[in-house]
C-alpha positions as CSV (number, residue, x, y, z in Angstrom):
1,M,74.1,44.9,154.7
2,N,76.6,43.9,152.0
3,K,75.0,40.8,150.7
4,T,72.7,40.7,147.7
5,I,69.2,41.8,148.6
6,K,66.7,39.1,147.7
7,V,63.3,40.5,146.7
8,A,59.8,39.1,146.2
9,L,57.6,41.1,143.9
10,A,53.8,40.9,144.2
11,G,51.7,41.9,141.3
12,A,53.0,41.2,137.8
13,G,50.8,43.8,136.0
14,A,51.7,47.0,134.3
15,F,53.5,48.5,137.3
16,G,55.1,45.3,138.5
17,I,56.8,45.1,135.1
18,K,58.2,48.6,135.5
19,H,59.8,47.5,138.8
20,L,61.2,44.3,137.3
21,D,62.8,46.3,134.5
22,A,64.2,48.9,137.0
23,I,65.6,46.3,139.3
24,K,67.6,44.7,136.4
25,L,69.6,47.9,136.3
26,I,70.5,47.9,140.1
27,D,73.5,46.0,141.3
28,G,73.3,43.9,144.4
29,V,69.6,43.1,144.1
30,E,67.8,40.0,142.8
31,V,64.1,39.2,142.4
32,V,63.8,35.6,143.6
33,S,60.0,35.3,143.9
34,L,57.1,36.5,141.8
35,I,53.5,36.6,143.1
36,S,50.4,37.3,140.9
37,R,46.8,36.0,140.6
38,D,47.1,34.3,137.2
39,L,49.6,31.5,137.6
40,D,50.3,30.8,133.9
41,K,50.9,34.4,133.1
42,T,53.1,34.8,136.2
43,K,55.2,31.8,135.1
44,E,55.7,33.4,131.7
45,T,56.8,36.6,133.3
46,A,59.1,34.8,135.8
47,A,60.7,32.9,132.9
48,K,61.4,36.1,131.0
49,Y,63.1,37.7,134.1
50,G,64.8,34.6,135.4
51,I,62.8,34.4,138.6
52,G,62.9,30.9,140.2
53,H,59.9,31.0,142.5
54,V,56.3,31.6,141.4
55,T,53.1,31.6,143.4
56,T,49.6,33.1,143.6
57,D,49.9,33.5,147.4
58,L,52.0,36.2,149.1
59,A,52.2,34.0,152.2
60,D,54.3,31.5,150.2
61,S,56.9,34.1,149.4
62,L,56.9,35.5,152.9
63,A,57.7,32.0,154.2
64,L,61.0,32.0,152.2
65,K,63.9,32.6,154.6
66,D,66.1,34.1,151.9
67,V,63.6,36.9,151.0
68,D,64.8,40.1,152.5
69,A,62.3,42.6,151.0
70,V,59.0,42.7,149.2
71,I,57.6,45.2,146.6
72,L,53.8,45.3,146.5
73,C,52.2,46.2,143.2
74,T,48.9,44.7,144.1
75,P,45.3,46.2,144.0
76,T,44.9,49.3,146.2
77,Q,42.5,47.6,148.6
78,M,45.2,45.0,149.6
79,H,48.0,47.4,150.3
80,A,47.6,48.0,154.0
81,E,46.9,44.4,155.0
82,Q,49.8,43.1,152.8
83,S,52.3,45.7,154.1
84,I,51.5,44.7,157.6
85,A,51.9,41.0,156.7
86,C,55.3,41.7,155.2
87,M,56.6,43.5,158.3
88,K,55.2,40.8,160.6
89,A,57.2,38.3,158.5
90,G,60.3,40.4,159.1
91,K,60.6,41.7,155.5
92,H,61.3,45.2,154.4
93,V,58.5,46.5,152.3
94,Q,57.9,49.0,149.5
95,V,54.2,49.3,148.7
96,E,53.1,51.1,145.5
97,I,51.0,54.2,145.9
98,P,48.6,54.5,147.7
99,L,49.7,53.3,151.1
100,A,46.0,52.4,151.8
101,D,42.5,53.3,150.8
102,S,41.6,54.6,154.2
103,L,43.3,56.7,156.9
104,A,42.8,53.8,159.4
105,G,44.7,51.5,157.1
106,A,47.5,54.0,156.6
107,E,47.9,54.6,160.3
108,A,48.0,50.9,161.1
109,V,50.9,50.4,158.6
110,A,52.7,53.5,160.0
111,A,52.3,52.3,163.6
112,L,53.8,48.9,162.9
113,A,56.6,50.4,160.7
114,K,57.6,52.7,163.6
115,T,58.3,49.7,165.9
116,S,59.4,47.1,163.4
117,G,63.0,48.2,162.8
118,L,62.4,47.6,159.1
119,V,62.4,49.8,156.0
120,A,58.8,50.6,155.1
121,M,58.4,52.8,152.1
122,C,55.5,53.9,149.8
123,G,56.0,54.4,146.1
124,H,55.4,58.2,145.8
125,T,57.3,58.4,142.6
126,R,57.0,62.1,142.1
127,R,59.5,62.6,144.9
128,F,62.0,60.7,142.6
129,N,61.3,61.9,139.1
130,P,64.3,63.9,137.9
131,S,62.0,66.7,136.8
132,H,60.6,67.2,140.3
133,Q,64.0,66.6,141.9
134,Y,65.4,69.5,139.8
135,V,62.7,71.8,141.1
136,H,63.2,70.5,144.7
137,N,66.9,71.2,144.5
138,K,66.2,74.8,143.3
139,I,63.9,75.3,146.3
140,K,66.4,73.9,148.8
141,A,69.1,76.2,147.3
142,G,66.8,79.2,147.8
143,E,66.7,79.8,144.1
144,F,63.0,79.2,143.6
145,N,59.8,79.6,145.6
146,I,56.5,78.1,144.6
147,Q,53.5,80.4,144.4
148,Q,51.2,78.0,142.8
149,M,51.1,74.5,141.4
150,D,48.6,73.7,138.7
151,V,48.2,70.0,138.1
152,Q,46.2,67.9,135.6
153,T,45.8,64.2,136.1
154,Y,43.9,62.9,133.0
155,F,43.1,59.3,131.9
156,F,40.5,57.6,129.7
157,R,39.3,54.8,131.9
158,R,35.5,54.3,131.5
159,T,36.2,50.5,131.9
160,N,38.4,48.6,134.3
161,M,41.6,48.5,132.3
162,N,45.2,48.9,133.3
163,A,48.0,50.9,131.6
164,L,48.6,47.9,129.3
165,G,45.0,47.8,128.2
166,Q,44.4,44.6,130.2
167,A,41.3,44.0,132.3
168,R,41.7,44.9,136.0
169,S,40.3,42.8,138.9
170,W,39.8,46.0,141.0
171,T,38.7,49.6,140.6
172,D,41.1,52.5,140.5
173,H,40.3,55.7,142.4
174,L,41.0,59.3,141.7
175,L,41.2,60.4,145.3
176,W,43.0,57.6,147.1
177,H,45.4,56.8,144.2
178,H,45.9,59.6,141.7
179,A,45.4,62.6,144.0
180,A,47.8,61.1,146.5
181,H,50.7,61.8,144.1
182,T,50.0,65.6,144.0
183,V,48.9,66.0,147.6
184,D,52.2,64.5,148.8
185,L,54.3,66.3,146.2
186,F,52.8,69.7,147.1
187,A,53.6,69.2,150.7
188,Y,57.1,67.9,149.9
189,Q,57.9,70.8,147.6
190,T,56.5,73.5,149.8
191,G,58.3,72.0,152.9
192,G,55.4,72.0,155.3
193,E,51.8,71.2,156.3
194,I,48.8,71.5,154.1
195,V,46.6,73.8,156.1
196,K,43.5,74.0,153.8
197,A,42.0,71.4,151.4
198,N,38.8,71.5,149.4
199,A,37.3,69.1,146.9
200,V,34.3,68.7,144.6
201,Q,33.5,65.7,142.4
202,G,31.4,64.9,139.4
203,P,28.7,62.2,138.9
204,I,29.3,58.7,140.2
205,H,29.8,56.2,137.3
206,P,26.8,53.7,137.3
207,A,29.0,50.6,136.8
208,L,32.3,51.5,138.4
209,G,30.8,53.2,141.4
210,I,33.4,56.0,141.6
211,A,33.5,59.7,140.6
212,M,35.1,60.0,137.2
213,D,35.9,63.7,137.6
214,M,37.3,65.6,140.6
215,S,38.7,69.0,141.5
216,I,40.9,69.7,144.5
217,Q,42.3,72.9,146.0
218,L,45.2,73.0,148.5
219,K,47.0,75.6,150.5
220,A,50.3,75.1,152.2
221,A,51.5,76.6,155.5
222,N,53.8,79.0,153.6
223,G,50.9,80.4,151.6
224,A,51.5,78.5,148.3
225,I,48.4,77.1,146.6
226,C,47.7,74.1,144.4
227,T,44.8,73.4,142.0
228,L,44.4,69.8,140.9
229,S,42.0,68.6,138.2
230,L,41.5,64.8,137.8
231,S,39.5,62.9,135.2
232,F,38.9,59.3,134.0
233,N,36.8,60.8,131.2
234,N,39.5,62.6,129.3
235,D,40.3,61.3,125.8
236,G,43.9,62.6,125.5
237,P,46.5,63.7,126.1
238,L,46.8,61.2,128.9
239,G,49.0,61.4,132.1
240,T,49.8,63.9,134.8
241,F,51.2,67.3,134.0
242,F,52.6,69.7,136.7
243,R,53.0,73.5,136.2
244,Y,55.1,75.1,138.9
245,I,54.5,78.9,139.0
246,G,57.1,80.5,141.1
247,D,58.6,83.9,142.2
248,N,61.1,83.9,139.3
249,A,60.3,81.1,136.9
250,T,57.8,78.6,135.6
251,Y,58.4,74.9,135.2
252,I,56.3,72.2,133.5
253,A,57.0,68.6,134.6
254,R,55.8,65.7,132.5
255,Y,56.9,62.7,134.4
256,D,60.7,62.5,134.2
257,D,61.0,65.4,131.7
258,L,61.0,69.1,132.6
259,F,60.3,72.3,130.5
260,N,60.2,76.0,131.2
261,G,57.2,78.2,130.8
262,K,58.0,78.6,127.1
263,D,57.9,74.8,126.6
264,E,61.7,74.7,126.1
265,K,63.2,71.5,127.4
266,I,65.5,71.6,130.5
267,D,68.3,69.1,130.7
268,V,67.8,67.1,133.9
269,S,70.0,64.2,132.9
270,Q,72.6,65.1,135.6
271,V,70.1,65.4,138.5
272,A,70.3,61.7,139.4
273,V,72.0,58.5,138.2
274,S,69.0,57.6,136.0
275,M,66.2,59.4,134.1
276,N,63.7,56.7,135.2
277,G,61.7,57.7,138.3
278,I,60.7,54.1,139.1
279,E,64.4,53.0,139.0
280,L,65.4,55.9,141.3
281,Q,62.5,55.0,143.7
282,D,63.7,51.4,143.9
283,R,67.4,52.5,144.3
284,E,66.3,54.6,147.3
285,F,64.5,51.6,148.8
286,F,67.5,49.3,148.5
287,A,70.0,51.9,149.6
288,A,67.9,52.6,152.8
289,I,68.0,48.8,153.5
290,K,71.7,48.6,153.0
291,E,72.5,51.7,155.0
292,G,69.9,51.1,157.8
293,R,68.2,54.5,157.4
294,E,64.8,56.0,156.7
295,P,64.1,56.4,153.0
296,N,62.6,59.4,151.2
297,S,58.9,58.5,151.0
298,S,59.0,56.4,154.1
299,V,55.5,55.4,155.4
300,A,56.0,58.0,158.2
301,K,56.9,60.8,155.8
302,V,53.9,60.3,153.5
303,L,51.3,59.7,156.3
304,P,50.3,63.4,156.3
305,C,49.1,63.0,152.7
306,Y,46.6,60.3,153.8
307,R,45.3,62.5,156.5
308,V,44.5,65.2,153.9
309,L,42.9,62.5,151.6
310,H,40.7,61.4,154.5
311,Q,39.7,65.0,155.2
312,L,38.7,65.4,151.5
313,E,36.8,62.1,151.5
314,Q,34.8,63.3,154.5
315,Q,34.1,66.5,152.8
316,L,32.9,64.8,149.6
317,A,30.7,62.4,151.6
318,S,29.0,65.3,153.3
């Protein structure tokens, strides 16, 4: 495919904006349709980014013949159904993490993706952050082996607000969203299956109906272990912080930035063409479409993560 890839983007919230900013930096790609629930706000965003078509209904965009691909930044509970709708309409699809909020949903998307001939990818951004790519390259070169990953995912979300401080129409989830990043990354970095997984959670929030604190332990087939602490109760610092403890070094990843165990910054500017993980994720999606290949973080590649999440959910329920 040599022509310009025409894209519809669904969900003009905090993460949708990150994708719009990223796509502006990528040649040969144009966002031609924007879908979001608030029509007036969506029109404002579309005008800012020069997007000609605006709607509140994904089906309207899927009906556009010139749309080649869709990026879904919609509420978690819609991801599986919308991903399937995109592929049934003949569109390549990148759905933001998580792929689904249940194993059944994830497997349904994977089954269709396998037979569709389309690129179907999930936004597991940690595979693309330059910090984690640097560590991955060290592992592939045989220069570093993970003994333990210690991960903290901390936010302050006692009300339904997004990253821009705006009210959300849906409820975020520690397990099916935020834990998915680490579960998938741990398997990706250790190069194999997660053979053991345990979880405990704190009290259920009376209004939100979800656990606000959670602890997860993982073990990979190669013997490496991971400890993940998650909280929506934490009042700063906010974000996700990864400590890689290895056989000959320690690395601390804070999104796109990387530090050694002494908190000295490591230059990762030459790892990829950008220092923006979202941009790199989008570049991989569009490159896979143009080259007719399976992308890193394809639905098939991340499906094992959702099997582990399902196992943990069953464990917590019991």
